[in-house]
N, C-alpha and C positions, 0 to 999 in steps of 0.2 A: 354581560357584554356579548354582542353578536360576533361570531367568528367572521374573519375576513374571507371572502369567497376565494376558492382555489383557482388559480389561473391554469389554463391548458398549456402545457409545455410545448406541445406540437404546434398550437396556433401561434404562439409567440415566435417559435422557430421559423415557421413558414413566412410570417410577416416580416421578420428580420431578414430572412434570405431574399425575399422579394425586394425589399428596400435596397439591399446591397446590389442585387441584379439591376435594378433601375439605375442605381448610381453608375455602374460600369457601362451599361447599355447606352448612356448618354455621353460617353467619352469616345469620340470617333476612333481614336487610335488604340483603344483598350484591347488587350490580348484576351482577357477573360470574357469579353463580350462575344468572342468568336465561338464560345462553347455554351452560351446561355440559351434560353428557350427560343428566342426569336431567330436564332441562327438556323434552326431546323424545323420550326413549327410555323404555322400561319398566324397563330396568336403569339402574344409575348407576356411579359410580366404584368402588364396593365390589367388583363383579365383576372389574373390571380390576385392582384392587389384589391380590385373591386369586390370580387367574390369573398375574399377573406374579410373585407370590411363589412359585408353583409352578415357573415357568420359571427364576427366579433360583436357586431351591433346586437344581434339576437341574443348572444350570450350575456352581454351587459344588461339588456332589457329584462331578461329573465331574472338576473341577479337582483336588479332594482325592485322587481315585483316581490321577490322573496323577502328582501330585507326591509323594504319600505312600502310603497304603494304604486298603483298604476299612474296616478296623477304626478307623483314624484318622478317616475320614469319619463313621462311626457315632458315635464319641465327640464329634466336633465338633457334630453336630446334637443330641445329648442336652444338651450345654452350651448350645446355641442355645435349646433349649426352656426351660432355666432362665433364660437372659437375657430371653426374652420374658415369662416369668412375672414376673420382677422388674420389667420395664418395665410390666406390667399393674398391679402393686401401686403403683408410683410414679405412674402415670397416675391410678389410682383415688384415691389420697391427694391428688393435685394437684386433681382434680375437686372433692373435698369441701372442700379448703382454699380453693380459688378461690371456691367458692360461699359459704364462710364470710366471706371478705373482701368479696365483692360484695353479699351479701344486704342489709346495712344501707342501701346506696345504690341498688341495682338489684333489689330483692326481687321485683318483678313479672315479671322476665324468665323466659320459659317453660322454658329449658333448664338452669337452675341445679339442682344435685343436692340440692334441699331435703330430700327424703324421706331420703336417705342421711345428710345432715348431721344432721337431727333424730334419727335412729336412733343415730348415733354419740354425740351429746350425751346421749341418754337412757341408752344402754348401750354405752359405748365398747369394752369387752372383747368383748362379743357381736358387735358390728359389725366389730371387727378380725378375729375368727375367721371371720365371714362372708366378708370379703374374702380371707383366706388360703385358704378352701375354695371360692372362686369363687361363693359364694352371692349375693354382691352385686357388681355390675359398673357402677359409676356412669358414666352418660352415655357419652362416647366411649371409655372403657376397654374397652367390651364386645367390640370386635373382636379383642382380643389373646388372650383365653383359647383361642379356637379355633386361633389361630396356634401357640400353645404345643403343642397336641395334634398339629397337622400336623408340627411339627418333631420331636416324639417318634416319629411314624410314618414319618419319612424312611428309617430303616434298613430298613424293610419295603417301603415304596412304591418306592424308587428301583431296587433290584435287580429287582423285578417289572416296573417300567417298561422296563428295559433288556432283559430276557429274555422276558417274557410280557406284552406290552402289552395284548393283548385280554382276558386274564384279569383284569388290573388294572382295565381300563375296565369290564368286566362286573360285577366286584365293587363298584366305585364307584357305578355306576348302580343296582345293587340296593340299596345302602345309602341312596342318595338317595331311592329310592321308599319306603323304610321310615323316613325321617327324622322325619316328623311325630309318630308315636307316641313315638319316642325322646326328643323334646324334653321330654316330660312327666317324664322320669326324670332330667334334668340337675339338679345341685344348685342350689337356689334359695331365697332368703328370701322369705317371704310369697307363695309360689307364683307369682312373677313369672317369665315365660319369658325365656330368653336372647334378646337381639336377633338373634344369629347362631347358628343351630343347626349345630354342627360336622358333624353327620351328613349334613346337606344340602350345606353349603358345601365339604365335602371334594371334591365332584365338580369344582368350579371349580379347586381346587388341583391335582387329578389331571390335568385337561385341560392345565394349564400345564406340568406335568411331562412329559406325553406329547408336547406340542408341541415341547419342547426335545429330548427323547430320540429322537423319530422325526419327521423333517421332512416330514410328509405334505403340509403346505401348499406347500412348495417344489415337490414333485413335481406336485401338482394344478394349481398356478397356472402352472407352466411348460408344461403340456400345451397343445396347440393349441386345445382347447376350454375352457381355464382361464378365459377371459373370461366364460363362461356363469355360473360360480360368482360372479364379481364382480358381474355384473348381478343375480343372485339375491340377493346380499347387500345390494345397493342397494335392491332391491325390499322386502326384509324391513325394512330401516331405515325406508323411506318408509311402509310399511304400519303398522308399529308406531308411528311418529310420528303418523299419522292417528288410530290407535286411542287413543293416549295423550291427544292434544290435543282430540279431538272426540267421543269415545265414553265413555271412562272417567270416573268421578266424580273430583272434586278430591282426595279422600282415599281411600287404599286400605287394605285389611285388612293389618295388620302381618305376618300369616302369609305373604303373598306374598313379602316380602323375607326374613323369618326362615327359611323353609324353602326358599328359592331356587326359586320357581315356574318351571315349564318355559318360560313365555313370556319370562321374564327371561333365561334361558339362550339362547334362540333369538335374542333381540335382541342380546345380547352377541356371539354368534357372527358375526352380520352385521357389527357394528362391528369386531370383531377381524379379520375377513377383509379389509375395506377398509383397515384400519390396516396389515395385512401387505402389501397391495399398495403402499401408500405407502413402507413400509420397503424393499421389494424393489427399487423404482425409485430408491432413494437419497434420496427427499425428506425422510424423517425424520432421516437423518444430517446433511443439510445444515442443517435447522432446528436440530438439537441443537448443531451446531458454532457456530451464530450465537447460541444462547442457552445458554451453558455453565452459567449460574447455575441453570437448571432441572435439569440433570443433577447438579449438586452437591447439590441437595436429595435426589435419588434415591439418590445414593451413601451418604448418611447417613440412610437411611430410618427406622430405629427412633427415633433421637434427634429427627428432624424430626416424626415422628408424635406423639410425646409432647409436644413443644413446640407443635405445631400444635393439639393438643387444648386446651391452656391458652389459646392466642391466640384461637382461634375462640370458646370459651366466654366469654371476657372481652369480645371485640369484639361478639358477639351480644347480650350483656346490656346493654352500654353503648348500642349502637345502638337496641335495642328500646325502652329507656327514653327516649332522646332523641326518637325519632320516634313513640312510642306504638304501635309495631307497624306503622305505615304505611310505604309505599315513599317514600323520599327519595333522589333521584338524586345530588345533590352529596355528601350525607353517606355514602350507600352506597358510592360510588366512592372517597371519601376513606378509609373504613374498609378497603375492599378493598386499597387501595394500602399502607396502614400494615401490615395483617396479612400480606400477601405480602412486603413489605419486611422485616418482622421475621423471618419464617421463612427467607428467603434469607440474612439476616444471620447467623442461627444456623447455617445450613449452611456459611457462610464465616467462622465465628467465629474461626478461627485468624488469618485476615487482619485481622479487626476488632481482635482483641487486639494483633496486631503494630502496627497503625496507631496505637493509643492507648498502646502501650508496656507492655502487660500480658502476662505469661507465666503461663498456667494451671499448676497443680501437675502435672497429667498430662503436659503438654508438657515441663516441666522434668525429670520423672522419666524420660521417654522419651529425652531428650537425654543424660542421665547414663548410662542403660543402654547407649546406643550408644557412648559414650566408653569404658565398661568393656570392651565387646566389642573395640573397636579396640586397647586396651591389651593 
């Protein structure tokens, strides 16, 4: 029997942490979101999410090559693209359904998918077709379509990353430069641009893939002058924080995030380098071992993302109505605790079910399948 591949504790921890940050960042009155990455940096958790997605994809692809074959790896990621597409449809429907339930009570909340809900009520079949064709992407579901494209591209990207990394990087950078005009041709209802332009954000995904396939960081950081890069990274983070907090206006043009502006990439690289330093010295692993519930969220990333979207939309709507959109420390902290607790409970749902004596249908089917194999 082949051994099950070992998971990277640090990777699961970072993915879980990012999902928790995304959760609170989309709750307007959250207190925790006042100290997350977006509060002092030009980038936010989205860059980390996509970069880690590329890194995890390269890890999974290499594992499939070792255990099975390249054709099996290709098939697996085509199936993964379908899974992500289905997750998008589920998330989109949940965003509209949640908005429908909350609207009578919290109709003034800013993030409810009211426009999509009204369109669905007026023309349900047209709206459903728009969802299927990615023309509509209600609220937090908008990050998933580009992920589906990335999964489809894996059979092309990964072999290039392994054999011709500079060619892949050059092509990715060239596509990033041309991303803004491409955004105009993406399918859209009412000419609403995608929140995430996949032609731009693919660069962050490719950087994650290359970081896994070619350990440039390890070689550079272990060099005797590696500390210079760490000092430079710290300088970038400090400079960007000054620019964000004291120079930039409170609201920024949506294109800066949609098309992944260069300053966001630079800020991310500084953060990523220092995070790599912490991981190299074992600090991240120690923290991960002390906070296993964070890694549990990362291991069940797709389910936790979908659940987190519903939790954050609900929490944001309720909190906004209760506080009138004003900052309320006790309520904000309470909602943070409830939202994070719910997402962690979902990540540990099997333990929760066991504690209350419930066995989900999927778990029963899995047990029966194992019994048949034994027999």
